[in-house]
N, C-alpha and C positions, 0 to 999 in steps of 0.2 A: 639673534634675530636681526635682520637688516630691514630698514625701512625701504619702501619702494623707491623713494627719491635717490637714496644712496646707491642702490643697485643699478638704477637707470643711469645715474651720473657716472658710475664706474665704467659701464659699457661704452658710453659716449667718449669718455676720456681714453679708455683703452683703444678704441677704434682709431682715434686721432693719433695716439702714440704709435700704433702699429704702422700707420702710413709714414710717420716721421722716421721710425726705425728703418723702414725699407729704404728710404732716401739716404739715410746715414750710411747704410752698407754699400749702396751704389757709390757714394763719395769716397768711402774708405778704399774702394777698389780704384776709382777713377783718378783721384788726386796723386797717388804714387805713380800711376801709369803715365800721367802728364809729365811728372818730374823726370821719370826715367826715359821714356820713349820720345817725348817732345823737347824737353829742356836738357836732356842728357846729363842728369844729375849724377854725381859720384856717390859712392857708398856712404861717405861721411855726410854729404848733403841730404841723402835720404834719411840718415839718422837724425839730422837736424829737423827735417820735416816732421818725422814721427815725434820727436821731442816737443816740437811746437804744438802738436795736437794735445799733448798731455801736460804742458807746463802750467796750466791753470790750477791743477790740483794741489801742488805744494805751495804755489804763490797766492792763489785766491781762494783756496778751499775753505779756510777758516772763516774768511769774510762772508762767504756765501751763506753759511749757517746763521751768522748774525743778521744779515739782510732778511732772510726768510723769517727769522724770529720777530723782526721788527715791522715787516710790511706784509701785505696780503700775498698769500702764495699764488693765487690766481693771477694777480697783476705781474708778479715776477715771472711766471710761466709764459704769459702772453708776451711780455717784453723780450724774453729770451728767444721765443719762436720767431718774432718779427726780425730781431737783430740777425739771427742766423740766416734767415731768408735773404736779407739784403747782402750780407757778407758773401755767401756762396754764389749768389747771382752775379756778383762782380766778376767772377772768373770767366764765364762764357762771354760776358759783354766785352771785357778787355781782350780776351783771346781772339775775338772776331776781328779786332783791329790790328792784331799781330803784336801787341805790346805786353803780353803776359810774361812775367818773370818769376823766378824762384822766390824772390823777395815778397812778391804779392801772395804767393801760395803760403809762405811762412806766416805772413801777417793775418791772412784769412783764417787759417786753421788755429792759430794761437788765440785770436779774438773769439772765434766761434767756440773754442774750448771753454773759455770763461763763461759764455752764456749757456753752454751745455751743462756745465757744472751747476750753475744757478737753477736751471730747469730741473735737473735730476734731484737735487736736494729738496726743492719745493715739492716735486712729485712724490718722493718717498715719505715726506711728512704729510702729504695730502691723502694718500690712500687710506691710512687709519681713520680719517674722518668719514670716508665713504663706506668702508667695510669693517665689520666687527667680528669677533669670535673666530670660528673656523673659516669664515669667508676671506679673512685677510691673507692667510697663507695660500689659499686657492687663487686669490687675486694676483699675488706675486708670481705664482706658477703660470698664470695666463699671460702676464706681461713677459715672462721669460720665454714662453712658447712663441710669442710674437717676435721677441728678439732673435730667437733661434731660427724662426721661419724667415725673417728678413735676411738672415745669413745664407739661407738656401737660395732665395730669389735674387737678393741684391748683387752678389758677385756675378751671377750668370747674366742678369740684366745689365749690370755695368759693363761686362765684357762684350755683350752683344751691341749695346748702344755705342760703346767706344769703338768697336770694330767698324760699325756702319756709318755713324755720324761724327765720331770723334769723342775723346774723353771729356772735353770741356762741355759738350752737350749733356753728357751723363751727370756732370756736376750741376748743371742747370736743373735737371730733374730732381736732384736732391734739394735744391733751393725751394722748389715749388712744393715739395713734400711737407715742409714746415707749416704750410697752410693747414694741413690736417690737424697737427697738434694744437695750433692756435684756435681753430674752430671748435675742436673738442673741449678745450678749456673754457672757451666763452659760453659753451652750452651747458656747463655744470650749474646746477641750481642749489646744491647743498650749501647752506651758509657756513662760513668759517667762524671760528671763535675769534674774538678780538685779540690782537697781538698782546703779548705779555708786557705789562707796564715795566718800564725800566726803573730799577732801583737806584736812587740818587747815591747810595753808598757803594754801588758796585759799578766800576768802570768797565771799559771794553776788555782790558786785560783779565779782569776777574771773571767775566762771562766766558772768555775763551778758556781760561784755566778750568772752569767748571765742566765744560764738555770733555776736555782731554782727561781730567781727573776721573771722570766716570768711566771712560773707556779703559784707561790704564789700570784702574782699580777693580775692574769686573773680571771675575775668574774665567768667564767664557768668552766675552768680547775681546779681551786682550790677546789670547793666542790666535783667535780667528783673524784678528786685524793684522798681526805680524806675519801670519802664514800668507795672507793675501798680499802683503807688501812684497814678500820674497818671491811669491809666485808671479806677481805682476812684473817684477824686475826681470825674471828669466824669460817669461813669455814675450815681453816686449823686445828683448834681444832677438828672439826668433822671428817676430813679426817684422822687425826692421830689415832682416836679411832675406825673408822668404820671397819677396818679389824679385830682388836681385838674383837670388838663387834660381828661381823659376825662369826668368827671362834670359839671364846671361850664362848661368852654369848648365842648365838643362835645355836651354833654347826652346822653351815652350812659348806659344803665342798667348796673347791676352785672352782670347776666347777659351783656350784650353785651361789656362790658369783660373779663369772665372768658374769654369765647370768644376774643377778640382775643389775650389773653395766652397762652391755651392753644395757639392757632394758631402763635404765635411759638415756643413750646416744641417743637412738632413739628419745626421746622427745626433746633432745638437738638439734638434726638435724632439727626437725620440728620448733623449736624456731628460729634457725638461718635462716631457709627458709622463715618464715612468718614475720620476724622482720620489714621489710619495710612496710608491710601492717598494722602492729600494729601501727607503727609510724604515718602513714597516717590517720589512724582511730582515734587515741587518742592523738596524738601530741608527740613530742620528750620528753619533761620533764615528762609528765604523764606516758609514757611508761617506763622510767627509774625508776620512783617510783614503778611501778608494780613489778619490779625485786626484791624488798625486800622480796617477797614471797619465794625466795630460802632459806633464813635463817629461816623464820618462819616455813616452812614445816619440818625442822629437829627437831623441838621441839616435834613432834609427835612420835618420834622413840621409846619411852617406850612401846607403844602399841604393838610392835612386841614381847614383853615378854609375852603377854597374850594369845597367840596362833597364829597358821599359820604364823610363823616368816618370811618365805621366801616371802609369798604373801604381808604381811604388809610392810616389808622393801622394797620390790620391788615397791610397790605403792608410798612410800615416796620418794625413789630415782627418780622414773619417774616424779613425780610432781615437784620436786625441780630442775630438770636438765635444762629445757628450758630457765630459766631466765638468767643464766650466758651467754648463747649463744646470747641472745638478747642484753644484756648489752655489751658484747665484740664487736659485729658487729657494734653497734651504737657509742659507746664511742671511738673506734679506729679512726673513721672518724674525730671526734672533735680534737683528739690529733694530727693527721697528718696534718690537713689543717689549724688549728689556729696558728701554730707555724711558724715563718719566716723560709725560707729555710736554712739560715746560722746557725740557732739555733736548727734545727729540731732534730738532734741526741742528743744534750745536753738536750733539753726539754723532749724528750722521755725517756732518761735515768734518768733524775731528777724525772719524774713521777713514773718510776718503782722503783727508790730508796725509794720513800715515800710509794707508794701504795703496792709494793711487799716486802718492808722492814719489814712488819709485819708478813710475812710468817714464818720465823724461830722462831719468838716469839710465834706465834700460835702453832707451833710444840712443843716447850718446854712447853707451857701452857697446851696443850693437853696431853702430856706425864705426866707432873706433876699432873694435875687434875685427870687423870686416876688412878695414884698411890694413891693419897689421898682418892678419892671417893671410889675406890675399897676396900681400907683398912677400910673405915668407913661403907660402905653399902653392901659389897660383890661384886663379879665380875659382875654379871648380872646388878644389879641396878646401880653400880658405873660407868660402861662404858656407860650405857644409859644416866645417868645424865651428864656425860662429853659431850656427843653429844648435849644434850639440851642446856647446857651453851654455846657451840659453836654457835648453832642456834640463841640464843638470842643476842650474841655479833654481829653476822653478820646482824641481823635485825636492831640493833641500828644504824648501819651506814646509814640507810635510812634518818636519821635526817638531814644529809648534803644535801639531795636532796630537802629539803623544802626551800632552798635558792631561792630567787626570780629569779635569773639568770637561774636556772634549772627549777623550778616549772612553770614559765611563758613562757618557750620556747616552741613554737608550731612547729617550723620548724627545720630541721636538720642543724647544723652549717656548713657553707661553707666559705672559704676565697677566695676572688677574688683579683688578682693583680691590684694595682693602677697604673696609668700611670707614676708615679714617680719611680716605681720599688719597693716601699715598699708594704706591704700588709695591706689593710684595711679590717676590719672584719665586716661582716654582716651575716644575716641568709637568706637562700633561700631553696627552696624545692629541694630534690634529692631523686630519687627512689632508694631505697636500696633493691636489690634482687640479687639472685645468678646468674644472667645472664650477661655476659660480651659481649659487641658488640658495633658497631658504634651507636652513638645517632641518 
């Protein structure tokens, strides 16, 4: 049962987050477009730019969990939103004077990545305060639907604005979208519990070890985390090369590329919307195994070189897209409910440090592979092979899902409080659909 305040606060927070996610997708399209078409970045420089986007996760990921544990989640989320607004707004301001450089792009995306990490860790720890019982997985599904919907509208909007007004203007739209998340957080009324008192006998290192130890010692969270790490490594290789492949190998325009990415995001929305039905039909573990199709689909990308490049690439993007949305909506529940409340932020940040720590490595690998393979096989074949390698790496992460704790899990993981106040772990059914309401 959810109290009215929690339900109302979730909807306000969710609306603000949806606006911010839309802006993020516009920037994800516009920033590489500025680098490639305006600043004439090389393949390796595009890899560096992508790496800068994700460098916060291995470098600052653990510290974010400690900060969220020690201070108000609301204050951390507001700080992160305001900081990202200022950082991204600097791009169109400097671009108007003609002084925009690749160095500034690198600095902005790296710094904003740190604040994005802080916001995400705080948000994931905040949702269980607003939603309880079966509403928590449904809340995660709604956030995932918003994320996927932003992937539909964002690239198309980014391509349209970039084509008419310039990519720097599209980045400015992203900056303003952070007002949505800030206003949403400020409107939340549900009180937070006070931060956990710091034990004099436990230093920073001990608190960090506690989060990692829980993740690495958990029979379900451990394989899910390492699978995500390998998948992120491979998919980031493909993302590093996909814009270069579309613009330089297939000679697609920014507008057409945006439509292709938006089309893939339509299937991602469908994936998030039907994820609960898929789990009920096939089981939790088997559904997660299905999601390795994301990486496998990217190995088909060389077929776009044989003819009808926009149609072929569009089909590949469309079929590869729903699997991540299904994965995210289901795995988020396990991460939130299997960790004790006092460890939650540290557990979430430990998972992100491991699972998302491979993102900058994938960016460097994608840029380096593109450079080597383009030199060896030419631009068209070299960029296609880079994406194929990324797809194979992502697919290989599925081996972690063969662990019995994942493979044999039929029902969605749920944690139920024990009478002693500790949390005992068991599995129970939960309907995960994008509808929030009273049970």
